[in-house]
C-alpha positions in Angstrom: 185.3 172.7 108.0 182.9 174.5 110.3 180.8 172.4 112.8 178.0 174.1 114.6 178.6 174.1 118.4 175.0 173.0 118.9 175.7 169.7 117.2 178.8 169.2 119.4 176.7 169.8 122.5 174.0 167.4 121.3 176.6 164.7 120.6 178.1 165.2 124.0 174.8 165.0 125.8 173.9 161.8 123.8 177.3 160.3 124.7 176.7 161.1 128.4 173.2 159.6 128.4 174.5 156.5 126.7 177.2 156.1 129.3 174.8 156.6 132.2 172.3 154.0 130.7 175.1 151.5 130.3 176.2 152.2 133.9 172.6 151.7 135.1 172.4 148.3 133.4 175.7 147.2 134.8 174.8 148.2 138.3 171.5 146.3 138.0 173.3 143.2 136.9 175.8 143.6 139.8 172.9 143.9 142.2 171.4 140.7 140.9 174.8 138.9 141.3 175.3 140.1 144.8 171.8 139.0 145.8 172.5 135.5 144.4 175.8 135.4 146.2 174.1 136.5 149.5 171.6 133.7 149.2 174.3 131.2 148.5 176.3 132.3 151.5 173.2 132.2 153.7 172.5 128.6 152.5 176.1 127.6 153.1 176.1 129.0 156.6 172.8 127.2 157.4 174.2 123.9 156.2 177.4 124.3 158.1 175.6 125.3 161.3 173.2 122.4 160.9 176.1 120.0 160.4 177.8 121.4 163.5 174.7 120.9 165.6 174.3 117.3 164.4 178.0 116.4 164.8 178.7 113.5 167.2 181.7 115.4 168.5 179.4 118.3 169.7 177.3 115.8 171.6 180.4 114.4 173.4 
């Protein structure tokens, strides 16, 4: 069975483009998750610092 090398090249390029597109989507999803996590950590730090400032022990 003879396969034209042009078809093999085309299939390889299509596979690489598919992989890069999938990687791009995964990185965008990861970026969204990291942004949400950063917001949560910022909120937690704000709450903990506010609690520390209002603590009766700190007023001592």
